[in-house]
DOGUMI-480689 format. One record per residue (C-alpha): residue in three letters; x, y, z. Coordinates in Angstrom, 1 decimal. Example, Ala and Ser with C-alpha at 12.3 -4.5 7.8 and 13.67 -1.06 7.14 Angstrom:
! DOGUMI-480689
{pt 'ALA', {12.3, -4.5, 7.8}},
{pt 'SER', {13.7, -1.1, 7.1}},
This chain:
! DOGUMI-480689
{pt 'MET', {74.7, 26.0, -107.7}},
{pt 'ALA', {71.0, 25.7, -108.5}},
{pt 'GLN', {70.2, 23.4, -111.0}},
{pt 'LYS', {68.3, 25.0, -113.9}},
{pt 'SER', {67.4, 25.0, -117.7}},
{pt 'ALA', {65.1, 26.6, -120.0}},
{pt 'ASP', {62.6, 24.3, -119.2}},
{pt 'HIS', {62.7, 23.5, -115.7}},
{pt 'PRO', {62.6, 25.7, -112.5}},
{pt 'LEU', {65.6, 26.8, -109.9}},
{pt 'ILE', {65.9, 24.3, -108.0}},
{pt 'ASN', {68.2, 24.1, -104.7}},
{pt 'PRO', {71.0, 21.3, -105.5}},
{pt 'TRP', {70.7, 20.4, -101.3}},
{pt 'ILE', {67.3, 19.7, -102.2}},
{pt 'ILE', {68.0, 17.6, -104.8}},
{pt 'ALA', {71.0, 16.0, -102.6}},
{pt 'ILE', {68.3, 14.9, -100.2}},
{pt 'THR', {65.7, 13.3, -102.9}},
{pt 'VAL', {68.2, 11.2, -104.2}},
{pt 'MET', {69.9, 10.3, -100.8}},
{pt 'LEU', {66.8, 8.9, -99.5}},
{pt 'SER', {66.8, 6.3, -102.5}},
{pt 'THR', {70.2, 5.9, -101.8}},
{pt 'PHE', {69.8, 5.3, -97.9}},
{pt 'LEU', {66.2, 3.0, -98.8}},
{pt 'GLU', {68.2, 0.4, -101.1}},
{pt 'VAL', {71.5, -0.1, -99.1}},
{pt 'LEU', {70.0, 0.0, -95.9}},
{pt 'ASP', {68.0, -3.0, -97.3}},
{pt 'THR', {71.1, -5.5, -98.2}},
{pt 'SER', {72.0, -5.5, -94.5}},
{pt 'ILE', {68.8, -4.8, -92.4}},
{pt 'VAL', {67.0, -8.5, -93.3}},
{pt 'ASN', {70.3, -10.4, -92.0}},
{pt 'VAL', {69.2, -10.6, -88.1}},
{pt 'SER', {66.0, -11.6, -89.0}},
{pt 'LEU', {66.7, -14.8, -91.2}},
{pt 'PRO', {66.0, -17.2, -88.1}},
{pt 'HIS', {62.6, -15.6, -87.3}},
{pt 'ILE', {61.3, -15.7, -91.0}},
{pt 'ALA', {62.7, -19.4, -91.3}},
{pt 'GLY', {60.8, -20.0, -88.0}},
{pt 'SER', {57.6, -18.1, -89.3}},
{pt 'LEU', {57.6, -19.8, -93.2}},
{pt 'SER', {58.4, -23.7, -92.1}},
{pt 'ALA', {61.9, -23.3, -93.5}},
{pt 'THR', {65.3, -23.6, -91.9}},
{pt 'VAL', {67.4, -20.9, -91.6}},
{pt 'SER', {69.8, -22.3, -94.9}},
{pt 'GLU', {66.5, -21.6, -96.9}},
{pt 'ALA', {66.0, -18.5, -95.3}},
{pt 'THR', {69.2, -17.6, -96.7}},
{pt 'TRP', {68.2, -17.5, -100.3}},
{pt 'VAL', {66.3, -14.2, -99.3}},
{pt 'LEU', {69.4, -12.8, -99.1}},
{pt 'THR', {71.1, -14.3, -101.7}},
{pt 'SER', {68.1, -13.4, -104.4}},
{pt 'TYR', {68.2, -9.6, -103.5}},
{pt 'LEU', {71.7, -9.5, -103.6}},
{pt 'VAL', {71.9, -11.3, -106.9}},
{pt 'ALA', {69.1, -9.2, -108.6}},
{pt 'ASN', {70.8, -6.2, -107.7}},
{pt 'ALA', {74.1, -6.6, -109.0}},
{pt 'ILE', {72.4, -7.6, -112.3}},
{pt 'VAL', {71.0, -4.5, -113.0}},
{pt 'LEU', {73.5, -2.3, -111.7}},
{pt 'PRO', {76.2, -2.3, -114.2}},
{pt 'ILE', {73.5, -1.7, -116.8}},
{pt 'THR', {71.8, 1.4, -114.6}},
{pt 'GLY', {73.8, 4.3, -117.3}},
{pt 'TRP', {72.1, 2.7, -120.2}},
{pt 'LEU', {68.6, 2.2, -118.9}},
{pt 'ALA', {68.6, 5.9, -117.9}},
{pt 'ASN', {69.6, 6.5, -121.5}},
{pt 'GLN', {66.7, 4.8, -122.9}},
{pt 'PHE', {63.8, 5.7, -120.3}},
{pt 'GLY', {65.2, 9.5, -118.9}},
{pt 'ARG', {67.1, 9.4, -115.7}},
{pt 'LYS', {64.2, 11.1, -113.8}},
{pt 'ARG', {61.5, 8.0, -115.0}},
{pt 'LEU', {63.7, 5.3, -114.5}},
{pt 'LEU', {64.3, 6.9, -110.9}},
{pt 'ILE', {60.8, 6.7, -110.0}},
{pt 'THR', {60.3, 3.7, -111.7}},
{pt 'ALA', {62.9, 2.2, -109.8}},
{pt 'VAL', {61.4, 3.5, -106.1}},
{pt 'THR', {58.3, 2.9, -106.7}},
{pt 'GLY', {59.1, -0.5, -107.6}},
{pt 'PHE', {61.0, -1.1, -104.8}},
{pt 'THR', {58.6, 0.6, -102.0}},
{pt 'ILE', {55.8, -2.1, -103.8}},
{pt 'ALA', {58.1, -5.1, -103.6}},
{pt 'SER', {59.0, -4.2, -99.9}},
{pt 'ALA', {55.3, -4.6, -99.4}},
{pt 'LEU', {54.9, -7.6, -101.0}},
{pt 'CYS', {57.7, -9.0, -99.2}},
{pt 'GLY', {56.3, -8.4, -95.8}},
{pt 'LEU', {52.8, -9.9, -96.6}},
{pt 'ALA', {54.7, -12.9, -98.0}},
{pt 'PRO', {53.3, -16.4, -97.0}},
{pt 'THR', {55.6, -18.6, -97.9}},
{pt 'LEU', {59.2, -18.8, -98.2}},
{pt 'PRO', {59.0, -19.0, -102.3}},
{pt 'ALA', {57.1, -15.8, -102.6}},
{pt 'LEU', {58.8, -14.3, -100.2}},
{pt 'VAL', {62.3, -15.2, -102.9}},
{pt 'LEU', {60.5, -13.5, -105.7}},
{pt 'PHE', {59.6, -10.4, -104.0}},
{pt 'ARG', {63.1, -9.8, -103.0}},
{pt 'VAL', {64.1, -10.4, -106.3}},
{pt 'LEU', {61.9, -7.7, -107.5}},
{pt 'GLN', {63.5, -5.7, -104.6}},
{pt 'GLY', {66.6, -6.1, -105.7}},
{pt 'ALA', {66.1, -5.7, -109.3}},
{pt 'PHE', {64.0, -2.2, -108.7}},
{pt 'GLY', {67.2, -1.3, -106.0}},
{pt 'GLY', {69.8, -2.4, -108.3}},
{pt 'SER', {69.6, 1.3, -110.5}},
{pt 'LEU', {69.1, 3.9, -107.6}},
{pt 'GLN', {72.9, 4.0, -105.8}},
{pt 'PRO', {74.5, 4.9, -109.6}},
{pt 'ILE', {72.1, 7.5, -110.5}},
{pt 'SER', {71.7, 8.8, -107.2}},
{pt 'GLN', {75.6, 9.0, -107.5}},
{pt 'ALA', {75.8, 10.6, -111.0}},
{pt 'VAL', {73.1, 12.7, -109.9}},
{pt 'LEU', {74.9, 14.5, -107.4}},
{pt 'LEU', {77.9, 14.6, -109.3}},
{pt 'GLU', {76.4, 16.9, -112.0}},
{pt 'THR', {73.9, 19.0, -110.2}},
{pt 'PHE', {76.7, 20.7, -107.5}},
{pt 'PRO', {79.2, 22.8, -109.1}},
{pt 'PRO', {83.1, 21.9, -108.8}},
{pt 'GLU', {83.7, 23.2, -105.0}},
{pt 'GLN', {81.0, 22.1, -103.7}},
{pt 'ARG', {81.3, 18.6, -104.8}},
{pt 'GLY', {83.4, 17.2, -102.3}},
{pt 'LYS', {80.5, 18.0, -99.5}},
{pt 'ALA', {77.8, 16.9, -102.0}},
{pt 'MET', {80.0, 13.2, -101.9}},
{pt 'GLY', {80.4, 13.6, -98.1}},
{pt 'PHE', {76.5, 14.1, -97.5}},
{pt 'TRP', {75.7, 11.1, -100.0}},
{pt 'GLY', {78.5, 8.9, -99.1}},
{pt 'LEU', {76.5, 9.0, -95.3}},
{pt 'GLY', {74.3, 6.4, -96.9}},
{pt 'ILE', {76.3, 4.1, -98.2}},
{pt 'VAL', {78.3, 3.8, -95.1}},
{pt 'VAL', {76.0, 4.4, -92.1}},
{pt 'ALA', {73.3, 2.5, -93.8}},
{pt 'PRO', {74.7, -0.8, -93.5}},
{pt 'ILE', {76.5, -0.2, -89.8}},
{pt 'LEU', {72.7, 0.5, -88.5}},
{pt 'GLY', {70.5, -2.1, -91.0}},
{pt 'PRO', {71.3, -5.0, -88.1}},
{pt 'THR', {70.8, -2.8, -85.1}},
{pt 'LEU', {67.4, -1.3, -86.8}},
{pt 'GLY', {66.5, -5.0, -88.2}},
{pt 'GLY', {67.1, -6.3, -84.4}},
{pt 'TYR', {64.8, -4.0, -82.6}},
{pt 'LEU', {61.9, -4.2, -85.5}},
{pt 'THR', {62.1, -7.9, -85.4}},
{pt 'ASP', {62.4, -8.1, -81.7}},
{pt 'SER', {59.8, -5.1, -80.4}},
{pt 'LEU', {57.4, -6.1, -83.7}},
{pt 'SER', {57.5, -8.9, -86.3}},
{pt 'TRP', {60.3, -9.9, -88.9}},
{pt 'ARG', {57.6, -8.1, -91.5}},
{pt 'TRP', {58.1, -4.5, -90.3}},
{pt 'VAL', {61.6, -4.9, -91.5}},
{pt 'PHE', {60.1, -4.7, -94.9}},
{pt 'TYR', {57.3, -2.1, -93.8}},
{pt 'ILE', {59.2, 0.6, -92.7}},
{pt 'ASN', {60.6, 1.1, -96.5}},
{pt 'LEU', {57.1, 2.7, -97.2}},
{pt 'PRO', {56.9, 6.1, -96.0}},
{pt 'ILE', {60.4, 6.6, -96.9}},
{pt 'GLY', {60.0, 5.2, -100.6}},
{pt 'ILE', {56.7, 7.5, -100.9}},
{pt 'LEU', {58.6, 10.2, -99.9}},
{pt 'ALA', {61.1, 9.9, -102.4}},
{pt 'VAL', {58.9, 9.1, -105.3}},
{pt 'VAL', {57.1, 12.4, -104.7}},
{pt 'MET', {60.6, 14.2, -104.4}},
{pt 'THR', {62.0, 12.8, -107.4}},
{pt 'TYR', {58.7, 13.7, -109.2}},
{pt 'LEU', {59.3, 17.8, -107.8}},
{pt 'PHE', {62.7, 18.3, -107.7}},
{pt 'LEU', {64.5, 16.3, -110.2}},
{pt 'PHE', {64.6, 16.7, -113.9}},
{pt 'ASP', {66.8, 15.1, -117.1}},
{pt 'PRO', {70.2, 16.8, -118.2}},
{pt 'PRO', {69.3, 17.6, -122.3}},
{pt 'TYR', {73.0, 15.3, -122.7}},
{pt 'ILE', {70.1, 12.2, -121.4}},
{pt 'GLN', {69.2, 10.6, -124.9}},
{pt 'ARG', {67.6, 7.8, -125.7}},
{pt 'SER', {70.0, 5.4, -127.9}},
{pt 'THR', {69.7, 4.8, -131.2}},
{pt 'GLY', {71.4, 1.6, -131.8}},
{pt 'LYS', {70.8, -2.0, -131.2}},
{pt 'VAL', {69.7, -3.3, -127.9}},
{pt 'ASP', {72.6, -5.3, -126.7}},
{pt 'TYR', {70.7, -8.3, -125.8}},
{pt 'TRP', {73.6, -10.9, -126.1}},
{pt 'GLY', {76.0, -8.5, -123.5}},
{pt 'LEU', {72.9, -8.3, -121.3}},
{pt 'GLY', {72.7, -12.0, -121.1}},
{pt 'MET', {76.3, -13.0, -120.7}},
{pt 'LEU', {76.1, -10.2, -118.1}},
{pt 'ALA', {73.2, -11.3, -116.1}},
{pt 'VAL', {74.5, -14.9, -116.5}},
{pt 'GLY', {78.1, -14.5, -115.3}},
{pt 'ILE', {76.7, -12.0, -112.1}},
{pt 'ALA', {74.3, -14.5, -110.8}},
{pt 'ALA', {76.7, -17.7, -111.1}},
{pt 'LEU', {79.7, -15.1, -109.6}},
{pt 'GLN', {77.0, -13.7, -106.6}},
{pt 'ILE', {75.6, -16.9, -105.4}},
{pt 'MET', {78.9, -18.6, -105.5}},
{pt 'LEU', {80.0, -16.1, -103.3}},
{pt 'ASP', {77.0, -16.2, -100.8}},
{pt 'LYS', {76.2, -19.9, -100.8}},
{pt 'GLY', {80.0, -21.2, -101.1}},
{pt 'GLN', {81.4, -21.4, -97.0}},
{pt 'GLU', {77.7, -22.9, -96.9}},
{pt 'LEU', {78.5, -25.8, -98.9}},
{pt 'ASP', {81.8, -26.3, -98.9}},
{pt 'TRP', {83.4, -24.4, -101.7}},
{pt 'PHE', {84.7, -26.3, -104.5}},
{pt 'GLY', {83.7, -29.6, -102.3}},
{pt 'SER', {80.5, -28.7, -103.9}},
{pt 'HIS', {79.8, -29.4, -107.4}},
{pt 'PHE', {77.1, -26.5, -107.4}},
{pt 'ILE', {79.6, -24.2, -106.2}},
{pt 'LEU', {82.1, -25.4, -108.6}},
{pt 'ALA', {79.7, -25.4, -111.9}},
{pt 'LEU', {78.6, -21.7, -110.7}},
{pt 'ALA', {82.9, -20.9, -111.0}},
{pt 'VAL', {82.9, -22.4, -114.4}},
{pt 'ILE', {79.6, -20.4, -115.7}},
{pt 'ALA', {80.8, -16.9, -113.9}},
{pt 'VAL', {84.3, -17.3, -115.9}},
{pt 'ILE', {83.2, -17.9, -119.3}},
{pt 'GLY', {80.0, -15.5, -119.0}},
{pt 'LEU', {82.1, -12.6, -117.5}},
{pt 'VAL', {84.8, -13.2, -119.6}},
{pt 'ALA', {82.7, -13.3, -122.7}},
{pt 'PHE', {80.7, -10.6, -121.6}},
{pt 'VAL', {84.3, -8.1, -121.3}},
{pt 'ILE', {85.7, -9.7, -125.1}},
{pt 'TRP', {81.6, -8.9, -126.6}},
{pt 'GLU', {81.4, -5.2, -125.4}},
{pt 'LEU', {85.2, -4.5, -126.2}},
{pt 'VAL', {84.1, -5.3, -129.7}},
{pt 'ILE', {80.3, -4.4, -130.7}},
{pt 'GLU', {79.0, -0.7, -131.5}},
{pt 'HIS', {76.9, 0.0, -129.3}},
{pt 'PRO', {77.6, -1.9, -125.7}},
{pt 'ILE', {75.5, -2.4, -123.2}},
{pt 'VAL', {78.2, -1.4, -120.7}},
{pt 'ASN', {80.9, 1.0, -121.9}},
{pt 'LEU', {84.3, -0.9, -120.5}},
{pt 'ARG', {86.2, 1.6, -122.7}},
{pt 'VAL', {86.1, 4.0, -119.4}},
{pt 'PHE', {88.8, 2.0, -117.6}},
{pt 'LYS', {91.1, 3.0, -120.1}},
{pt 'ASN', {91.3, 6.3, -117.7}},
{pt 'ARG', {94.0, 5.4, -115.2}},
{pt 'THR', {92.4, 7.6, -112.6}},
{pt 'TYR', {88.9, 5.8, -113.0}},
{pt 'ALA', {90.5, 2.5, -113.4}},
{pt 'THR', {92.5, 3.0, -110.2}},
{pt 'GLY', {89.5, 4.7, -108.0}},
{pt 'VAL', {87.7, 1.0, -109.0}},
{pt 'LEU', {90.1, -0.8, -107.7}},
{pt 'LEU', {90.8, 1.3, -104.2}},
{pt 'MET', {87.0, 0.9, -103.9}},
{pt 'THR', {86.4, -3.0, -104.7}},
{pt 'VAL', {89.5, -3.2, -101.9}},
{pt 'LEU', {87.5, -1.1, -99.5}},
{pt 'GLY', {84.2, -2.9, -99.9}},
{pt 'PHE', {86.3, -6.4, -99.3}},
{pt 'VAL', {87.9, -4.9, -95.9}},
{pt 'LEU', {85.1, -2.7, -94.8}},
{pt 'TYR', {82.3, -5.9, -95.3}},
{pt 'GLY', {84.9, -8.0, -94.2}},
{pt 'SER', {85.2, -6.4, -91.0}},
{pt 'LEU', {81.4, -5.4, -90.8}},
{pt 'VAL', {80.5, -9.5, -90.5}},
{pt 'LEU', {83.5, -10.5, -88.4}},
{pt 'LEU', {82.8, -8.1, -85.7}},
{pt 'PRO', {79.2, -9.0, -84.5}},
{pt 'ILE', {80.7, -12.6, -84.5}},
{pt 'PHE', {83.2, -12.0, -82.2}},
{pt 'LEU', {80.7, -9.8, -79.8}},
{pt 'GLN', {78.1, -12.6, -79.8}},
{pt 'THR', {80.2, -16.1, -79.9}},
{pt 'LEU', {83.4, -15.3, -78.0}},
{pt 'LEU', {82.2, -12.1, -75.7}},
{pt 'GLY', {78.5, -13.2, -75.1}},
{pt 'TYR', {76.5, -10.0, -76.7}},
{pt 'THR', {72.9, -10.5, -77.5}},
{pt 'ALA', {72.2, -9.7, -81.2}},
{pt 'LEU', {71.1, -6.1, -80.3}},
{pt 'ALA', {74.1, -5.6, -78.0}},
{pt 'ALA', {76.4, -6.5, -81.0}},
{pt 'GLY', {74.3, -4.3, -83.4}},
{pt 'ILE', {74.7, -1.2, -80.6}},
{pt 'TRP', {78.2, -1.8, -79.8}},
{pt 'THR', {79.0, -1.8, -84.2}},
{pt 'SER', {77.1, 1.1, -84.6}},
{pt 'PRO', {80.5, 3.9, -83.5}},
{pt 'ARG', {82.0, 3.2, -87.1}},
{pt 'GLY', {78.7, 5.0, -88.1}},
{pt 'ILE', {79.2, 7.7, -85.4}},
{pt 'GLY', {82.7, 8.4, -86.8}},
{pt 'SER', {81.4, 8.7, -90.3}},
{pt 'LEU', {78.4, 10.5, -89.4}},
{pt 'ILE', {80.6, 13.6, -88.2}},
{pt 'PHE', {83.8, 13.7, -90.3}},
{pt 'MET', {82.2, 13.0, -93.8}},
{pt 'PRO', {80.8, 16.2, -93.8}},
{pt 'ILE', {84.4, 17.8, -92.6}},
{pt 'CYS', {86.1, 15.9, -95.5}},
{pt 'GLY', {84.1, 17.2, -97.6}},
{pt 'ILE', {84.7, 20.8, -96.4}},
{pt 'LEU', {88.6, 20.3, -96.8}},
{pt 'LEU', {88.1, 19.2, -100.3}},
{pt 'GLY', {85.7, 22.2, -101.0}},
{pt 'ARG', {88.7, 24.1, -99.8}},
{pt 'ARG', {91.1, 22.7, -102.5}},
{pt 'TRP', {93.0, 20.3, -99.9}},
{pt 'ASP', {94.8, 17.2, -101.9}},
{pt 'ALA', {92.0, 14.9, -102.4}},
{pt 'ARG', {95.2, 12.2, -102.8}},
{pt 'GLY', {96.3, 13.3, -99.2}},
{pt 'LEU', {92.9, 13.0, -97.6}},
{pt 'LEU', {92.7, 9.6, -99.3}},
{pt 'THR', {95.7, 8.3, -97.8}},
{pt 'PHE', {95.1, 9.3, -94.3}},
{pt 'GLY', {91.9, 7.6, -95.0}},
{pt 'VAL', {93.3, 4.2, -95.6}},
{pt 'VAL', {96.6, 4.0, -93.0}},
{pt 'THR', {93.8, 5.6, -90.4}},
{pt 'GLY', {91.3, 2.8, -91.6}},
{pt 'SER', {94.7, 0.5, -91.2}},
{pt 'LEU', {95.5, 1.5, -87.9}},
{pt 'ALA', {91.8, 0.7, -86.4}},
{pt 'LEU', {91.8, -2.7, -88.1}},
{pt 'TYR', {95.5, -3.5, -86.3}},
{pt 'ALA', {93.5, -2.4, -82.9}},
{pt 'PHE', {90.8, -4.8, -83.3}},
{pt 'ALA', {93.8, -7.3, -83.6}},
{pt 'ARG', {94.5, -6.9, -79.9}},
{pt 'PHE', {91.1, -7.7, -78.7}},
{pt 'ASP', {90.9, -10.9, -76.3}},
{pt 'LEU', {88.0, -12.2, -74.4}},
{pt 'THR', {88.1, -9.8, -71.3}},
{pt 'VAL', {88.2, -6.4, -73.7}},
{pt 'SER', {85.3, -3.6, -72.5}},
{pt 'PRO', {82.5, -2.3, -74.6}},
{pt 'TRP', {84.1, 1.2, -74.4}},
{pt 'ASN', {88.2, -0.1, -76.0}},
{pt 'ILE', {85.7, -1.8, -78.8}},
{pt 'PHE', {84.0, 1.4, -79.2}},
{pt 'TRP', {87.2, 4.0, -80.1}},
{pt 'PRO', {88.2, 2.1, -82.6}},
{pt 'GLN', {85.5, 1.7, -84.5}},
{pt 'PHE', {84.8, 5.6, -84.1}},
{pt 'ILE', {88.1, 5.9, -85.7}},
{pt 'GLN', {87.5, 3.6, -88.3}},
{pt 'GLY', {84.4, 5.4, -89.3}},
{pt 'MET', {86.9, 8.6, -89.4}},
{pt 'GLY', {88.9, 6.8, -91.7}},
{pt 'MET', {86.4, 5.3, -94.2}},
{pt 'ALA', {84.7, 8.9, -93.8}},
{pt 'PHE', {88.2, 10.2, -95.3}},
{pt 'VAL', {88.5, 7.2, -98.0}},
{pt 'PHE', {84.9, 7.5, -99.4}},
{pt 'VAL', {84.8, 11.2, -100.1}},
{pt 'PRO', {88.1, 11.5, -101.6}},
{pt 'LEU', {88.2, 8.8, -103.6}},
{pt 'THR', {84.7, 9.1, -104.8}},
{pt 'THR', {85.5, 12.8, -106.3}},
{pt 'VAL', {89.1, 11.9, -107.7}},
{pt 'THR', {87.8, 9.1, -109.6}},
{pt 'MET', {84.9, 10.7, -111.2}},
{pt 'ASP', {86.9, 13.5, -112.1}},
{pt 'PRO', {87.7, 12.9, -115.5}},
{pt 'ILE', {84.2, 11.1, -116.6}},
{pt 'PRO', {82.3, 13.6, -118.8}},
{pt 'ASN', {79.2, 14.0, -118.3}},
{pt 'ALA', {76.9, 11.6, -121.1}},
{pt 'GLU', {79.4, 8.8, -119.5}},
{pt 'MET', {78.6, 9.4, -115.8}},
{pt 'GLY', {75.8, 7.2, -115.3}},
{pt 'ASN', {77.9, 4.1, -116.9}},
{pt 'ALA', {80.9, 5.1, -114.8}},
{pt 'THR', {79.1, 5.1, -111.3}},
{pt 'SER', {77.3, 1.8, -112.3}},
{pt 'LEU', {80.3, 0.1, -112.5}},
{pt 'PHE', {82.3, 1.9, -109.7}},
{pt 'ASN', {79.1, 0.7, -107.3}},
{pt 'LEU', {79.1, -2.7, -108.7}},
{pt 'MET', {82.7, -3.4, -107.9}},
{pt 'ARG', {82.3, -2.2, -104.2}},
{pt 'ASN', {79.7, -4.9, -104.6}},
{pt 'ILE', {81.3, -7.5, -105.6}},
{pt 'GLY', {84.2, -6.2, -103.3}},
{pt 'GLY', {81.7, -6.5, -100.2}},
{pt 'SER', {80.7, -10.2, -101.9}},
{pt 'ILE', {84.1, -11.5, -102.1}},
{pt 'GLY', {84.7, -10.1, -98.6}},
{pt 'ILE', {82.2, -11.5, -96.5}},
{pt 'ALA', {82.9, -14.8, -98.6}},
{pt 'PHE', {86.3, -14.7, -97.9}},
{pt 'THR', {86.6, -13.8, -94.3}},
{pt 'SER', {84.3, -16.0, -93.1}},
{pt 'ALA', {85.7, -19.0, -94.9}},
{pt 'GLN', {89.1, -18.3, -93.5}},
{pt 'LEU', {87.8, -18.2, -90.5}},
{pt 'ALA', {86.7, -21.0, -89.9}},
{pt 'GLN', {89.9, -22.4, -91.4}},
{pt 'ARG', {92.1, -20.8, -89.1}},
{pt 'GLU', {90.0, -21.5, -86.1}},
{pt 'GLN', {90.6, -25.2, -87.5}},
{pt 'PHE', {94.1, -24.5, -88.0}},
{pt 'HIS', {95.0, -23.4, -84.1}},
{pt 'GLN', {92.9, -25.7, -82.5}},
{pt 'GLU', {95.0, -28.6, -83.8}},
{pt 'ARG', {98.0, -26.3, -83.1}},
{pt 'LEU', {96.5, -25.9, -79.5}},
{pt 'ALA', {95.5, -29.1, -78.8}},
{pt 'SER', {99.2, -30.8, -80.0}},
{pt 'ASN', {100.5, -29.0, -76.7}},
{pt 'LEU', {97.5, -30.5, -74.3}},
{pt 'THR', {99.5, -33.2, -73.5}},
{pt 'PRO', {98.6, -35.4, -70.5}},
{pt 'THR', {102.6, -35.8, -70.2}},
{pt 'ARG', {102.5, -31.6, -69.4}},
{pt 'PRO', {102.7, -30.6, -65.4}},
{pt 'ALA', {100.8, -27.5, -66.2}},
{pt 'VAL', {98.0, -29.6, -68.1}},
{pt 'ARG', {97.8, -32.1, -65.3}},
{pt 'GLN', {97.5, -28.8, -62.9}},
{pt 'MET', {94.6, -27.7, -64.4}},
{pt 'LEU', {93.1, -30.7, -65.5}},
{pt 'ALA', {93.1, -31.5, -61.5}},
{pt 'ALA', {92.1, -28.2, -60.5}},
{pt 'ALA', {89.1, -28.2, -62.4}},
{pt 'ARG', {88.6, -31.7, -61.2}},
{pt 'ALA', {88.3, -30.5, -58.3}},
{pt 'HIS', {86.0, -27.7, -58.7}},
{pt 'PHE', {83.4, -30.4, -60.1}},
{pt 'MET', {83.5, -32.7, -57.1}},
{pt 'SER', {82.7, -29.9, -54.8}},
{pt 'HIS', {79.8, -29.1, -56.5}},
{pt 'GLY', {78.6, -32.3, -55.9}},
{pt 'ALA', {80.4, -34.7, -58.8}},
{pt 'SER', {81.5, -37.6, -58.7}},
{pt 'TRP', {85.3, -38.4, -59.1}},
{pt 'TYR', {84.9, -40.1, -62.7}},
{pt 'THR', {82.0, -37.4, -64.1}},
{pt 'ALA', {84.1, -34.3, -62.6}},
{pt 'GLY', {87.2, -35.6, -64.7}},
{pt 'GLN', {84.7, -35.7, -67.7}},
{pt 'GLN', {83.6, -32.5, -66.8}},
{pt 'ALA', {87.0, -31.1, -66.6}},
{pt 'LEU', {88.3, -32.6, -69.8}},
{pt 'ALA', {85.1, -31.2, -71.7}},
{pt 'SER', {86.0, -27.5, -69.9}},
{pt 'LEU', {89.5, -27.7, -70.9}},
{pt 'TYR', {88.5, -28.7, -74.7}},
{pt 'GLY', {85.9, -25.7, -74.5}},
{pt 'THR', {88.8, -23.1, -73.4}},
{pt 'LEU', {90.4, -24.5, -76.2}},
{pt 'ARG', {88.1, -23.7, -78.6}},
{pt 'GLN', {87.4, -20.2, -77.3}},
{pt 'GLN', {91.0, -19.4, -77.7}},
{pt 'ALA', {91.4, -21.1, -81.3}},
{pt 'ALA', {88.5, -18.4, -82.5}},
{pt 'LEU', {90.0, -15.8, -80.7}},
{pt 'LEU', {93.1, -16.5, -82.6}},
{pt 'SER', {91.2, -17.0, -85.6}},
{pt 'PHE', {89.7, -13.5, -85.4}},
{pt 'VAL', {92.9, -11.9, -84.7}},
{pt 'ASP', {94.1, -13.2, -87.9}},
{pt 'GLU', {91.7, -11.9, -89.9}},
{pt 'PHE', {91.4, -8.2, -88.9}},
{pt 'TRP', {95.2, -8.3, -89.3}},
{pt 'LEU', {95.2, -9.4, -92.5}},
{pt 'LEU', {92.1, -7.1, -93.6}},
{pt 'ALA', {94.4, -4.1, -92.1}},
{pt 'THR', {97.4, -5.2, -94.1}},
{pt 'VAL', {95.4, -5.6, -97.4}},
{pt 'PHE', {93.9, -1.7, -96.5}},
{pt 'MET', {97.5, -0.5, -95.9}},
{pt 'ILE', {99.7, -1.9, -99.2}},
{pt 'LEU', {97.0, -0.1, -101.3}},
{pt 'THR', {98.5, 3.5, -100.0}},
{pt 'PRO', {101.0, 3.8, -102.8}},
{pt 'LEU', {98.2, 3.1, -105.9}},
{pt 'ILE', {96.7, 6.4, -104.4}},
{pt 'TRP', {99.5, 8.8, -106.1}},
{pt 'ILE', {98.9, 7.0, -109.0}},
{pt 'MET', {95.5, 9.0, -109.6}},
{pt 'ARG', {95.7, 12.4, -110.9}},
{pt 'ARG', {94.8, 15.1, -109.2}},
{pt 'PRO', {91.7, 17.1, -109.7}},
{pt 'ARG', {92.3, 19.8, -112.2}},
{pt 'SER', {90.5, 22.5, -110.0}},
{pt 'GLY', {93.3, 21.6, -107.2}},
{pt 'GLY', {92.4, 19.7, -104.1}},
{pt 'GLY', {88.7, 19.4, -104.6}},
{pt 'PRO', {86.9, 17.9, -107.3}},
{pt 'VAL', {86.5, 18.7, -110.6}},
{pt 'GLY', {83.7, 20.0, -112.8}},
{pt 'MET', {82.9, 17.2, -115.4}},
{pt 'HIS', {83.0, 18.3, -118.8}},
């Protein structure tokens, strides 16, 4: 079904899908493409790597603040005008980031980039859900989901290649041609539906302020917590207090005022509320595992950054293949909840396979579990999105998709922060446990040290030096094994968290069109 009104020409919905997909891909790619370039950015701008991480944090904070108010912004300014402004601002900010002469300037431009980019995901999703007829919405979400799932996986590989081959500035310049094309296509092919009307009520400045302060404090806390020793830092503790007070006050305020900037009453719907919870946990698991695997490949298996990026791409390949297939199955009225259950179980089994990795694992044994995980993500994301949005009226779609995407991003931030902190703690735990068994009185330990000492002496070391080298070698092996066990623990935990979601799926109502997504009303 093409988009049509009395004032607008007939537009093929797949043209609209490509148009909004460009915007989505552009924004999601920038959440991960910069990560591998941080050491180069720090060196080029005379900063430490720790200081350079504000390039990531500033973007995420600005992005998170704008995400939940996208529905309100669309009603205020019109969806087409907002999307053109957002893509244009994002593209210009990308160019400024590439030209930034100092780190403070780069951080400022990243704030602008994140603020303009915050509305791209929810607007794109809302447009697609409204453009396609019920029997094709699964296909549409499968197509749109490619940007959400593939872009974060492609980002590190592309970022590493551009940084090594050209310079870190090209991770921003790469946005320019995509952004220009997205602006042109949005201008030509996108039109506002009749129910997008400017709000006549007063602007909810108090709600906006509490949301901005609460979300900013939460995002900075999650991003900087591991670096600053979490609640051992007064700065992190203060951020936690501000986040709790700001967000609790925001929720209460939005529920009592007449014209809220974010309509939280949408959570009264059981299906929508459950779907948002599932998407939050999906973000936690997906982004947590995305952080763990490249670290495992580089620190324990000795992969380069580029090689690690290449060998973490099979997830994207799996999603690329199976998202369209999942969309077709939804269009044929398969029960979306059954497909979603299959996706959750498959994704969990892939994570359990990660937990069986050891220090001799081959690249192809790394490839297949990731490919399967990508397949599982396809069968999670597409049906979850369509079922969750099924009961939402068109007029509320912008608000609902804003909250949906916000909670996925917050879940991802929590997942990254949690897995990073737990990885360090579990490594310390296993190191102490293994060290307690390495006592000189144990015959096996004496034999290992004697063999190592003999090896080093055969290479010219003195008896004393060889003894020190043997101890250092044994300690290095101990640390390596402790690190391996900590990764195993984390993968087991993520797999288990994902698996226990299965019963919640069946709390959601089956879409009214049958198995596939349903028309909004």
